DRENPA-3360 file (N, C-alpha, C; in nm, 2 decimals, always signed):
BEGIN
1 = MPDWRVIE = +1.42/-2.87/+0.15/+1.41/-2.73/+0.25/+1.40/-2.63/+0.18 ~ +1.23/-2.58/+0.19/+1.19/-2.50/+0.11/+1.24/-2.36/+0.16 ~ +1.23/-2.27/+0.08/+1.30/-2.12/+0.06/+1.45/-2.11/+0.11 ~ +1.52/-2.18/+0.14/+1.66/-2.20/+0.20/+1.72/-2.14/+0.08 ~ +1.83/-2.07/+0.08/+1.91/-2.05/-0.04/+2.04/-2.09/-0.01 ~ +2.12/-2.16/-0.13/+2.26/-2.18/-0.10/+2.30/-2.02/-0.17 ~ +2.39/-1.98/-0.10/+2.48/-1.87/-0.12/+2.61/-1.91/-0.18 ~ +2.68/-1.89/-0.29/+2.86/-1.92/-0.33/+2.87/-2.04/-0.27;
9 = EHHLEKSY = +2.78/-2.10/-0.27/+2.82/-2.26/-0.21/+2.86/-2.28/-0.09 ~ +2.88/-2.16/+0.00/+2.93/-2.15/+0.10/+2.81/-2.14/+0.22 ~ +2.73/-2.09/+0.23/+2.64/-2.11/+0.33/+2.47/-2.13/+0.25 ~ +2.39/-2.13/+0.38/+2.28/-2.15/+0.40/+2.19/-2.03/+0.45 ~ +2.10/-1.93/+0.35/+2.00/-1.83/+0.45/+1.85/-1.86/+0.43 ~ +1.81/-1.80/+0.50/+1.67/-1.80/+0.53/+1.60/-1.70/+0.62 ~ +1.50/-1.65/+0.59/+1.41/-1.53/+0.64/+1.31/-1.59/+0.69 ~ +1.30/-1.56/+0.81/+1.10/-1.56/+0.85/+1.07/-1.45/+0.92;
17 = IFPDFKST = +0.94/-1.47/+0.86/+0.83/-1.32/+0.96/+0.77/-1.36/+1.04 ~ +0.75/-1.26/+1.16/+0.64/-1.28/+1.28/+0.55/-1.15/+1.30 ~ +0.46/-1.18/+1.36/+0.35/-1.03/+1.39/+0.39/-0.98/+1.48 ~ +0.49/-0.99/+1.53/+0.54/-0.92/+1.63/+0.65/-0.94/+1.70 ~ +0.77/-0.84/+1.79/+0.82/-0.88/+1.85/+0.89/-0.99/+1.89 ~ +0.78/-0.99/+2.01/+0.76/-1.08/+2.12/+0.76/-1.24/+2.06 ~ +0.69/-1.29/+1.97/+0.68/-1.40/+1.90/+0.84/-1.42/+1.77 ~ +0.88/-1.28/+1.74/+1.05/-1.27/+1.73/+1.15/-1.35/+1.80;
25 = LEFINGIG = +1.11/-1.29/+1.92/+1.24/-1.32/+2.02/+1.20/-1.46/+2.09 ~ +1.10/-1.52/+2.08/+1.06/-1.69/+2.14/+1.13/-1.75/+2.00 ~ +1.13/-1.73/+1.89/+1.13/-1.81/+1.79/+1.33/-1.84/+1.76 ~ +1.37/-1.68/+1.84/+1.53/-1.65/+1.86/+1.57/-1.77/+1.96 ~ +1.48/-1.74/+2.10/+1.52/-1.81/+2.19/+1.51/-2.01/+2.14 ~ +1.45/-2.02/+2.07/+1.39/-2.17/+2.05/+1.49/-2.20/+1.96 ~ +1.60/-2.12/+1.87/+1.68/-2.15/+1.83/+1.79/-2.16/+1.86 ~ +1.79/-2.09/+1.97/+1.93/-2.10/+2.03/+1.95/-2.25/+2.16;
33 = EVAEQEGH = +1.81/-2.26/+2.17/+1.83/-2.42/+2.23/+1.85/-2.54/+2.13 ~ +1.80/-2.52/+2.02/+1.82/-2.59/+1.93/+1.97/-2.65/+1.91 ~ +2.02/-2.49/+1.85/+2.21/-2.49/+1.84/+2.28/-2.55/+1.95 ~ +2.22/-2.52/+2.10/+2.29/-2.59/+2.20/+2.27/-2.76/+2.19 ~ +2.16/-2.79/+2.13/+2.19/-2.93/+2.17/+2.22/-2.96/+2.07 ~ +2.25/-2.91/+1.93/+2.36/-2.96/+1.80/+2.48/-2.94/+1.78 ~ +2.47/-2.86/+1.90/+2.59/-2.83/+1.90/+2.72/-2.77/+1.79 ~ +2.59/-2.68/+1.73/+2.63/-2.60/+1.57/+2.54/-2.45/+1.61;
41 = HPDLCFGW = +2.62/-2.38/+1.57/+2.54/-2.21/+1.60/+2.53/-2.14/+1.48 ~ +2.44/-2.07/+1.42/+2.43/-2.01/+1.34/+2.44/-1.88/+1.34 ~ +2.47/-1.83/+1.28/+2.49/-1.66/+1.27/+2.30/-1.60/+1.27 ~ +2.28/-1.49/+1.33/+2.17/-1.44/+1.37/+2.12/-1.32/+1.37 ~ +2.03/-1.25/+1.24/+1.96/-1.13/+1.25/+1.86/-1.08/+1.31 ~ +1.79/-1.05/+1.39/+1.65/-1.02/+1.40/+1.62/-0.90/+1.48 ~ +1.51/-0.86/+1.43/+1.43/-0.72/+1.43/+1.29/-0.73/+1.50 ~ +1.20/-0.64/+1.51/+1.09/-0.65/+1.51/+1.04/-0.74/+1.37;
49 = GYVKITLY = +0.98/-0.85/+1.44/+0.86/-0.92/+1.29/+0.99/-1.01/+1.20 ~ +1.11/-0.98/+1.21/+1.18/-1.11/+1.11/+1.30/-1.12/+1.20 ~ +1.33/-1.25/+1.12/+1.48/-1.35/+1.17/+1.53/-1.39/+1.08 ~ +1.66/-1.35/+1.03/+1.74/-1.39/+0.91/+1.83/-1.46/+0.99 ~ +1.88/-1.61/+0.91/+1.93/-1.68/+1.01/+2.05/-1.76/+0.85 ~ +2.18/-1.74/+0.88/+2.28/-1.77/+0.82/+2.38/-1.90/+0.86 ~ +2.36/-2.02/+0.80/+2.44/-2.14/+0.86/+2.50/-2.16/+0.77 ~ +2.67/-2.22/+0.85/+2.79/-2.27/+0.78/+2.84/-2.31/+0.86;
57 = THKIAGLS = +2.95/-2.41/+0.81/+3.05/-2.48/+0.93/+3.17/-2.38/+0.92 ~ +3.22/-2.33/+1.02/+3.31/-2.22/+1.06/+3.46/-2.34/+1.00 ~ +3.48/-2.45/+1.05/+3.57/-2.50/+1.06/+3.63/-2.55/+0.92 ~ +3.54/-2.55/+0.85/+3.60/-2.61/+0.69/+3.51/-2.48/+0.57 ~ +3.52/-2.35/+0.67/+3.45/-2.28/+0.57/+3.36/-2.30/+0.45 ~ +3.21/-2.38/+0.49/+3.16/-2.41/+0.37/+3.04/-2.47/+0.42 ~ +2.97/-2.51/+0.37/+2.87/-2.63/+0.39/+2.91/-2.78/+0.45 ~ +2.86/-2.81/+0.57/+2.85/-2.97/+0.60/+2.75/-3.01/+0.63;
65 = ESDFILAA = +2.72/-3.14/+0.65/+2.60/-3.20/+0.71/+2.52/-3.11/+0.82 ~ +2.58/-3.09/+0.92/+2.54/-3.06/+1.04/+2.45/-2.88/+0.97 ~ +2.51/-2.83/+0.87/+2.37/-2.72/+0.86/+2.31/-2.76/+0.82 ~ +2.30/-2.84/+0.69/+2.13/-2.92/+0.67/+2.04/-2.98/+0.78 ~ +2.12/-3.03/+0.87/+2.00/-3.09/+1.02/+2.00/-2.97/+1.10 ~ +2.06/-2.86/+1.10/+2.00/-2.79/+1.18/+1.90/-2.72/+1.11 ~ +1.91/-2.66/+0.99/+1.81/-2.62/+0.89/+1.68/-2.68/+0.92 ~ +1.69/-2.78/+0.92/+1.56/-2.84/+0.90/+1.50/-2.87/+1.05;
73 = KVDELFSK = +1.55/-2.82/+1.16/+1.53/-2.82/+1.29/+1.44/-2.70/+1.32 ~ +1.53/-2.62/+1.27/+1.48/-2.49/+1.24/+1.35/-2.46/+1.20 ~ +1.33/-2.50/+1.08/+1.19/-2.50/+1.00/+1.15/-2.59/+1.10 ~ +1.13/-2.69/+1.14/+1.03/-2.77/+1.21/+0.99/-2.68/+1.32 ~ +1.07/-2.63/+1.38/+1.06/-2.49/+1.53/+0.97/-2.39/+1.48 ~ +1.02/-2.33/+1.34/+0.90/-2.25/+1.30/+0.75/-2.29/+1.28 ~ +0.78/-2.40/+1.21/+0.60/-2.45/+1.17/+0.52/-2.51/+1.32 ~ +0.58/-2.51/+1.46/+0.50/-2.56/+1.54/+0.47/-2.45/+1.61;
81 = RQPA = +0.56/-2.32/+1.58/+0.50/-2.22/+1.60/+0.38/-2.14/+1.54 ~ +0.38/-2.18/+1.44/+0.23/-2.11/+1.35/+0.12/-2.16/+1.37 ~ -0.02/-2.11/+1.38/-0.15/-2.13/+1.41/-0.18/-2.21/+1.29 ~ -0.25/-2.33/+1.35/-0.27/-2.43/+1.21/-0.41/-2.41/+1.15;
% end
């Protein structure tokens, strides 16, 4: 998983950059849809042109397979939004 960082063996973290706020917000909404489908919800921080996502499983206070699945799906969502 390119550019994802494992922090203290507890959570995954990654930042994404966008050219404007509209693109940022569209990506955030897309993450929300994927998270609802997966039943696994990330912590999100965003502003003009950036999104920072943090993934971990609250129930076990650490990483689970669900975190890696959601990370891959978020990366896929991001790659679909980038111009070819």
